[in-house]
C-alpha positions as CSV (number, residue, x, y, z in Angstrom):
1,M,-56.4,27.2,72.7
2,T,-55.2,25.4,69.6
3,Q,-51.7,25.6,68.5
4,S,-51.0,26.4,64.9
5,P,-49.0,23.7,63.1
6,A,-45.3,24.4,62.9
7,A,-44.1,25.5,59.5
8,P,-42.2,22.6,57.8
9,K,-38.5,23.1,57.8
10,R,-36.9,23.5,54.4
11,S,-34.4,20.7,54.0
12,T,-31.1,21.6,52.4
13,P,-30.6,19.4,49.3
14,L,-27.6,17.2,49.6
15,P,-24.9,17.6,46.9
16,Q,-25.3,15.0,44.3
17,A,-22.2,13.1,43.3
18,G,-21.2,13.5,39.7
19,P,-20.6,10.7,37.2
20,P,-17.5,8.6,37.8
21,P,-14.4,9.6,36.0
22,L,-13.9,8.3,32.5
23,P,-10.9,5.9,32.1
24,P,-8.3,6.3,29.3
25,P,-9.1,4.7,25.9
26,K,-6.9,1.7,26.5
27,E,-8.6,0.9,29.8
28,R,-12.0,1.3,28.1
29,R,-11.0,-1.4,25.6
30,R,-9.6,-3.6,28.3
31,L,-12.7,-3.4,30.5
32,R,-15.0,-4.2,27.5
33,A,-12.8,-7.2,26.5
34,A,-12.6,-8.5,30.0
35,K,-16.4,-8.5,30.2
36,S,-16.6,-10.3,26.9
37,L,-18.7,-7.5,25.4
38,S,-18.6,-6.3,21.8
39,Q,-18.6,-2.7,20.7
40,A,-22.1,-3.2,19.4
41,E,-23.4,-4.3,22.8
42,I,-21.7,-1.3,24.5
43,A,-23.2,1.0,21.9
44,A,-26.7,-0.4,22.5
45,K,-26.4,0.1,26.2
46,V,-25.2,3.7,25.9
47,G,-27.5,4.6,23.0
48,V,-24.9,5.4,20.3
49,S,-23.6,3.7,17.2
50,R,-20.8,1.2,17.0
51,E,-18.5,3.6,15.2
52,T,-18.9,6.1,18.0
53,V,-17.8,3.4,20.6
54,R,-14.8,2.6,18.4
55,S,-13.8,6.2,18.2
56,W,-14.1,6.5,22.0
57,E,-11.9,3.4,22.5
58,S,-9.3,4.5,20.0
59,G,-9.1,8.0,21.5
60,R,-10.1,9.8,18.4
61,S,-13.1,11.4,20.2
62,T,-14.4,11.9,23.7
63,P,-18.0,11.5,24.9
64,R,-19.8,14.5,26.3
65,G,-22.9,15.3,28.3
66,R,-25.3,12.5,29.1
67,R,-23.5,10.0,26.9
68,R,-20.3,10.6,28.8
69,A,-22.1,10.0,32.1
70,A,-23.8,6.9,30.9
71,Y,-20.6,5.5,29.4
72,A,-18.6,6.3,32.5
73,E,-21.2,4.6,34.8
74,L,-21.2,1.5,32.5
75,L,-17.4,1.2,32.7
76,A,-17.4,1.8,36.4
77,E,-20.0,-1.0,36.8
78,I,-18.0,-3.4,34.7
79,A,-14.8,-2.5,36.8
80,N,-16.7,-3.2,40.0
81,E,-18.0,-6.5,38.8
82,L,-14.6,-7.6,37.7
83,T,-13.1,-6.6,41.0
84,L,-15.7,-8.5,43.0
85,A,-15.4,-11.6,40.8
86,G,-11.6,-11.6,41.0
87,K,-11.1,-11.4,37.3
88,R,-8.7,-8.5,37.4
89,S,-5.6,-10.6,38.2
90,T,-2.2,-8.9,37.9
91,R,-0.5,-12.2,36.9
92,R,-0.1,-11.9,33.1
93,N,1.8,-14.9,31.7
94,S,-0.1,-18.0,32.7
95,W,-1.1,-20.5,30.1
96,T,-4.7,-21.2,30.9
97,E,-5.6,-18.5,33.5
98,D,-8.1,-16.6,31.4
99,L,-8.8,-19.2,28.7
100,P,-12.2,-20.9,28.4
101,P,-12.2,-24.6,29.0
102,A,-12.1,-25.3,25.3
103,L,-8.5,-23.9,25.2
104,D,-7.1,-26.2,28.0
105,T,-4.9,-28.9,26.6
106,K,-5.3,-32.5,27.5
107,G,-8.3,-31.7,29.7
108,G,-6.1,-30.6,32.6
109,K,-4.3,-27.5,33.9
110,S,-1.2,-26.8,32.0
111,P,2.0,-26.2,33.9
112,A,3.2,-22.7,34.6
113,R,4.9,-21.0,31.7
114,I,7.9,-18.7,31.9
115,P,7.1,-15.3,30.3
116,V,8.9,-14.9,27.1
117,G,9.2,-11.2,27.8
118,A,11.3,-11.8,30.9
119,A,13.1,-15.0,30.0
120,M,14.3,-13.8,26.6
121,N,15.6,-10.4,27.6
122,G,17.9,-11.6,30.4
123,H,15.7,-10.5,33.3
124,P,15.1,-12.7,36.5
125,R,12.7,-15.5,36.0
126,P,9.8,-16.1,38.4
127,E,10.7,-19.8,38.5
128,P,14.0,-21.6,38.4
129,A,12.9,-23.9,35.6
130,V,15.1,-24.0,32.5
131,S,13.4,-23.0,29.3
132,A,14.6,-23.3,25.7
133,V,14.1,-19.6,25.3
134,S,16.4,-18.4,28.0
135,G,17.6,-14.8,28.1
136,A,21.3,-15.7,27.9
137,S,22.8,-14.9,24.5
138,G,24.5,-18.3,24.2
139,A,24.0,-21.1,21.8
140,S,20.6,-22.2,23.1
141,G,19.4,-18.7,24.1
142,A,17.6,-16.1,22.2
143,S,17.6,-12.5,23.3
144,G,13.8,-12.0,23.3
145,V,10.4,-11.9,21.7
146,A,9.1,-9.3,24.1
147,G,10.7,-6.3,25.8
148,V,10.1,-5.1,29.3
149,A,9.8,-1.6,30.8
150,A,12.8,0.4,31.4
151,G,14.7,-0.5,34.5
152,P,16.4,1.8,37.1
153,T,19.2,4.1,35.8
154,G,21.8,6.2,37.4
155,A,21.9,6.1,41.2
156,A,19.0,3.6,41.3
157,A,21.0,1.1,39.2
158,A,24.0,1.5,41.4
159,Q,22.0,1.0,44.5
160,A,20.4,-2.2,43.0
161,A,23.9,-3.5,42.0
162,D,25.4,-2.8,45.5
163,P,22.7,-3.1,48.2
164,Q,25.4,-2.4,50.9
165,A,26.2,1.1,49.5
166,E,24.5,4.0,51.1
167,P,22.4,6.2,48.8
168,S,24.2,9.4,48.0
169,G,21.0,11.4,47.8
170,P,17.8,11.7,45.9
171,A,18.2,10.7,42.3
172,A,17.7,13.4,39.8
173,P,14.7,12.9,37.6
174,A,15.5,11.6,34.1
175,T,15.1,13.9,31.2
176,P,12.6,13.0,28.4
177,A,15.4,12.0,26.1
178,E,17.0,9.7,28.8
179,A,13.7,8.1,29.6
180,F,13.0,7.5,25.9
181,D,16.5,6.1,25.3
182,A,16.0,3.7,28.3
183,L,12.7,2.5,26.9
184,C,14.1,2.1,23.4
185,S,17.2,0.3,24.5
186,T,15.2,-2.2,26.6
187,C,12.2,-2.9,24.3
188,A,13.6,-2.4,20.8
189,P,15.5,-5.8,20.5
190,G,12.5,-7.8,21.6
191,L,10.1,-5.8,19.4
192,V,12.3,-6.3,16.3
193,R,12.1,-10.1,16.8
194,Q,8.4,-10.0,17.4
195,T,7.8,-8.1,14.2
196,Y,10.0,-10.5,12.3
197,L,7.8,-13.4,13.4
198,L,4.8,-11.3,12.4
199,T,6.0,-10.4,8.9
200,G,8.8,-12.8,8.0
201,R,10.9,-9.9,6.7
202,R,14.0,-8.6,8.4
203,T,14.1,-5.2,6.8
204,L,10.4,-4.5,7.4
205,A,10.7,-5.6,11.0
206,Q,13.5,-3.2,11.7
207,E,11.7,-0.4,9.8
208,S,8.5,-1.0,11.6
209,V,10.1,-0.8,15.1
210,E,12.0,2.3,14.2
211,R,8.8,4.0,12.9
212,A,6.9,3.0,16.0
213,F,9.6,4.6,18.3
214,Q,9.7,7.7,16.1
215,L,5.9,8.0,16.6
216,A,6.4,7.4,20.3
217,W,9.0,10.2,20.5
218,Q,6.6,12.6,18.7
219,R,3.9,11.8,21.2
220,W,6.2,11.3,24.2
221,P,4.0,13.3,26.6
222,E,1.2,10.8,26.0
223,V,3.4,7.7,25.9
224,A,5.4,8.7,29.0
225,V,2.3,8.7,31.2
226,D,0.9,5.5,29.8
227,R,0.6,2.6,32.1
228,D,2.4,0.3,29.7
229,P,4.5,2.2,27.2
230,E,5.8,-1.0,25.7
231,S,2.3,-2.1,24.7
232,W,1.8,1.4,23.1
233,V,5.0,1.0,21.0
234,R,4.2,-2.7,20.2
235,A,0.8,-1.8,18.9
236,A,2.2,0.9,16.7
237,A,4.9,-1.4,15.3
238,Y,2.4,-4.2,14.6
239,E,0.0,-1.8,12.8
240,Y,2.8,-0.5,10.6
241,A,4.2,-3.9,9.9
242,M,0.8,-5.4,8.9
243,S,-0.2,-2.6,6.6
244,P,-1.5,-4.0,3.3
245,W,0.2,-1.1,1.4
246,H,3.6,-2.7,1.8
247,R,2.8,-5.2,-0.9
248,L,3.0,-2.4,-3.4
249,R,6.6,-1.5,-2.6
250,P,9.1,-2.8,-5.1
251,A,11.6,-3.6,-2.5
252,L,9.3,-5.9,-0.7
253,R,8.0,-7.9,-3.6
254,Q,10.7,-10.5,-3.4
255,P,10.6,-12.7,-0.3
256,D,13.5,-12.6,2.2
257,A,16.1,-15.4,2.4
258,P,14.6,-18.2,4.6
259,P,16.3,-19.3,7.8
260,A,19.2,-21.7,7.5
261,A,17.8,-24.5,9.6
262,P,15.1,-26.7,7.9
263,D,13.0,-26.8,11.0
264,D,13.0,-23.0,11.4
265,R,12.2,-22.6,7.7
266,A,9.2,-25.0,8.0
267,F,7.9,-23.3,11.1
268,L,8.2,-19.9,9.6
269,D,6.3,-21.0,6.5
270,V,3.5,-22.3,8.7
271,L,3.4,-19.0,10.6
272,M,3.2,-17.0,7.3
273,S,0.4,-19.2,6.1
274,L,-1.8,-18.1,9.0
275,P,-4.2,-15.2,8.5
276,P,-2.7,-11.9,9.9
277,A,-5.2,-11.7,12.7
278,Q,-4.6,-15.2,13.9
279,R,-0.8,-14.8,13.5
280,R,-0.9,-11.6,15.7
281,T,-3.1,-13.3,18.3
282,L,-0.8,-16.4,18.5
283,L,2.2,-14.2,18.8
284,L,0.8,-12.0,21.6
285,Y,-0.6,-14.9,23.6
286,D,1.9,-17.7,23.1
287,G,5.0,-15.6,22.3
288,V,4.8,-12.4,24.3
289,G,2.8,-14.0,27.1
290,L,-0.3,-11.7,27.4
291,D,-3.4,-13.1,28.8
292,L,-6.6,-13.3,26.8
293,P,-8.3,-10.0,27.8
294,E,-5.1,-8.1,27.2
295,T,-4.6,-9.8,23.8
296,A,-8.2,-9.0,22.9
297,A,-7.8,-5.4,23.9
298,E,-4.5,-5.0,21.9
299,T,-6.0,-6.6,18.8
300,E,-9.3,-4.6,19.2
301,A,-11.4,-7.7,19.3
302,S,-13.8,-9.3,21.8
303,T,-12.5,-12.0,24.1
304,P,-14.5,-14.8,22.4
305,A,-13.3,-13.8,19.0
306,T,-9.7,-13.8,20.3
307,A,-10.2,-17.2,21.8
308,N,-11.5,-18.5,18.5
309,R,-8.6,-17.0,16.6
310,L,-6.1,-18.6,19.0
311,L,-7.9,-22.0,18.7
312,H,-7.8,-22.0,14.9
313,A,-4.2,-20.9,14.8
314,R,-3.1,-23.6,17.1
315,E,-5.1,-26.2,15.2
316,L,-3.5,-25.2,11.9
317,V,0.0,-25.3,13.5
318,A,-0.7,-28.7,15.0
319,K,-2.0,-30.0,11.7
320,K,1.0,-29.0,9.7
321,L,3.6,-29.5,12.5
322,P,2.4,-32.1,14.9
323,E,5.5,-32.0,17.0
324,Q,4.8,-28.4,18.0
325,A,1.7,-29.4,19.9
326,A,3.3,-32.2,21.9
327,T,3.5,-30.2,25.1
328,P,1.9,-26.9,26.2
329,D,5.2,-25.1,26.2
330,A,6.4,-26.4,22.8
331,L,4.9,-23.7,20.7
332,H,6.0,-21.0,23.2
333,Q,9.6,-22.2,23.2
334,R,9.6,-22.7,19.4
335,L,8.7,-19.1,18.9
336,G,11.6,-18.0,21.0
337,E,14.0,-20.3,19.3
338,L,13.0,-19.1,15.9
339,C,13.3,-15.4,16.6
340,G,16.5,-15.9,18.5
341,A,18.2,-17.6,15.5
342,E,18.0,-14.4,13.5
343,K,20.5,-11.6,13.8
344,L,18.4,-8.5,13.8
345,R,19.7,-5.0,14.5
346,P,17.6,-2.9,16.8
347,P,17.3,0.8,16.1
348,N,19.6,3.3,17.8
349,P,17.8,5.5,20.3
350,G,19.7,8.7,19.3
351,R,19.1,8.0,15.6
352,V,15.4,7.4,16.3
353,R,15.0,10.7,18.1
354,T,16.9,12.5,15.3
355,G,14.9,10.8,12.6
356,S,11.6,11.6,14.4
357,E,12.5,15.3,14.7
358,Q,13.6,15.5,11.1
359,R,10.4,13.8,9.9
360,A,8.3,16.2,12.1
361,R,10.2,19.2,10.6
362,F,9.8,17.9,7.1
363,W,6.0,17.4,7.4
364,T,5.7,20.7,9.2
365,R,7.5,22.5,6.4
366,A,5.5,20.6,3.8
367,A,2.2,21.7,5.5
368,I,3.4,25.3,5.6
369,A,4.4,25.2,1.9
370,F,1.1,23.6,0.9
371,T,-0.8,26.2,2.9
372,A,1.2,29.0,1.3
373,L,0.5,27.5,-2.1
374,I,-3.2,27.5,-1.4
375,V,-3.1,31.1,-0.1
376,G,-1.1,32.2,-3.2
377,A,-3.6,30.5,-5.5
378,T,-6.5,32.1,-3.7
379,A,-4.9,35.6,-3.9
380,L,-4.1,35.2,-7.6
381,T,-7.7,34.2,-8.2
382,L,-9.0,37.2,-6.3
383,R,-6.6,39.4,-8.2
384,T,-7.5,38.2,-11.7
385,A,-11.2,37.7,-11.2
386,P,-13.7,40.3,-12.7
387,T,-14.9,42.9,-10.3
388,H,-18.1,43.9,-12.1
389,Y,-20.9,42.2,-13.9
390,E,-20.6,42.0,-17.7
391,P,-23.9,41.0,-19.4
392,P,-23.6,38.5,-22.2
393,R,-24.2,39.6,-25.8
394,A,-27.6,38.9,-27.2
395,P,-27.6,36.5,-30.3
396,G,-28.3,38.2,-33.7
397,K,-31.6,37.9,-35.5
398,A,-33.0,38.8,-39.0
399,I,-34.6,42.3,-39.5
400,S,-37.3,42.7,-42.2
401,G,-38.1,45.8,-44.3
402,V,-34.5,46.7,-45.2
403,P,-33.8,46.9,-49.0
404,P,-31.1,44.5,-50.4
405,R,-27.7,45.9,-51.0
406,M,-27.2,47.0,-54.7
407,G,-24.0,46.4,-56.7
408,P,-22.3,43.8,-58.7
409,G,-22.9,40.4,-57.4
410,S,-20.8,37.2,-57.7
411,L,-20.3,35.6,-61.1
412,T,-22.4,32.8,-62.2
413,Y,-21.0,29.6,-63.6
414,Q,-21.6,30.7,-67.2
415,D,-20.0,34.1,-66.5
416,Q,-16.9,32.3,-65.1
417,I,-16.6,30.1,-68.2
418,L,-16.8,33.2,-70.5
419,H,-14.3,35.1,-68.4
420,K,-11.9,32.2,-68.6
421,K,-12.4,31.9,-72.4
422,L,-11.7,35.6,-72.9
423,S,-8.6,35.5,-70.8
424,D,-7.2,32.6,-72.7
425,A,-8.2,33.5,-76.3
426,L,-7.3,37.2,-76.5
427,P,-3.5,37.7,-76.3
428,N,-1.8,41.0,-75.5
429,G,-1.6,43.6,-78.2
430,P,-3.8,45.3,-80.7
431,E,-5.8,42.2,-81.4
432,R,-7.3,42.6,-78.0
433,L,-9.1,45.8,-79.2
434,T,-9.4,45.3,-83.0
435,P,-11.0,42.0,-84.1
436,L,-9.4,40.2,-87.0
437,A,-11.3,39.6,-90.2
438,R,-11.6,35.9,-91.3
C-alpha cells in the first residue's frame, strides 16, 4: 500500500523590516561630508538630481516612496561604515584629527589645541595650558569667538556650585522663554565676535546675531530639539552677515573704523581680503574649533573642497603675515586676540524675543492686508465685468444703386472769389439794389 505524499505545509511569511529611519537634514549633510561625497554622487546613487539632494539636506523637501527608502538605506550604510572605521569621533577641537596629510604642519602631529569656544567664554579648559585667548576678561583675555550650549540653571546651578548641598527636589522644567534666554545669553557674545571677524563691521555683526536669534525664537520648537542649537543660530547669523545685498545699503557703504593696534589692523585687512567662503572656513576651523567634516557640513561643501579652502586661506595669510604661521596655534590665538580687542554689545534676550514677535506680527498683518487687497481687487473686477456677450459692430461698406443727394453743393474757388467781391464792392443802401449809371 503506497502512502500518498503529504501536502506541503504553507509557510507563514516573515514580516519584512522596513527601511531605516531617515535622519534629520543636518545629519544627512554631516554623513555625506564625513564620507567625502558630493551631492552629485549621492544623487547618482539614489537616482535623483543634485538639486533634489540639496533640497533634502536643507530640509526644504522630504523624500518619499522608493526614493526615501533608497536614501535612508544609503545614509544608514554610510553611518555604519563610519562607525566601524572609527571616524565618528566625539572630540571636536583637535588641530589635525580629521585633516588630510597635506594639512599637517611641519610634517608631524601638531600639539593639542584649546577650543576657542570653551577657552574664550570662561568655561573650564580640558588642558591646564595657558592660551593667549583665555576666557578671563582681563588684559590678555578675550571673551570669546564661539559660544557654548546653555549651562544648568536654577536648582541645577546651585547644586553645581555647592556639591555638599542636598537637592531640594526635582527641578522644574524651564519654560521656552527661559531656555531661549539661557541660549542667547551664553552664545550671543561669542557669535557677535565671530560675525565681526567674518564681516569686519561692528554694526552688521550685532544686527546679524540679533536677526539670527529672532529667527531662532520664531522657529523655537525646531531649534529646541536640535542636537546643536548654537550651530543652528551660527549658520543663520553667518548667512545673514554674508548676504551680498548688504553692499546696496547706504549705511554700509563706508568702511568701519579700523582697530587701534597696527597689528590688529593688518590682520583684519588680510582676513577681509580672503574670499568669503575661505574666510568662513578659516573662522570655523581655526577660530571656532570645528573639525573638518563639521566645517564642511556647516558650509554645505564637500570635505575635500573644505580642505582646499582651508589650505588656500592659510597660504594667503602666511604669505602676507609670515609671523602668523610660525606655530600651529598662532593663527588660532590671533583670531581670539583680534575679536577680544573689540567692544561689541551682544543682543538682549528679552529685546530679541520682543523684536521677533513684533516682526512676526508685522509680516502677518502685511500678508493679511495683501490678501485682502487681492480679494478686493478680484471682487471689484467681478462686479464691473460685463455679464453678457456684446458682439462687435461690423465695419461700414459702400452701397451701390442709391441716387446722389440733390441740393446746393459747396462753392467752387471761382464762386468764392465772386462772393467775396460782391460782399466788398456793394455797400449798404439803395445802391445795393439799383446800379449806378456811369
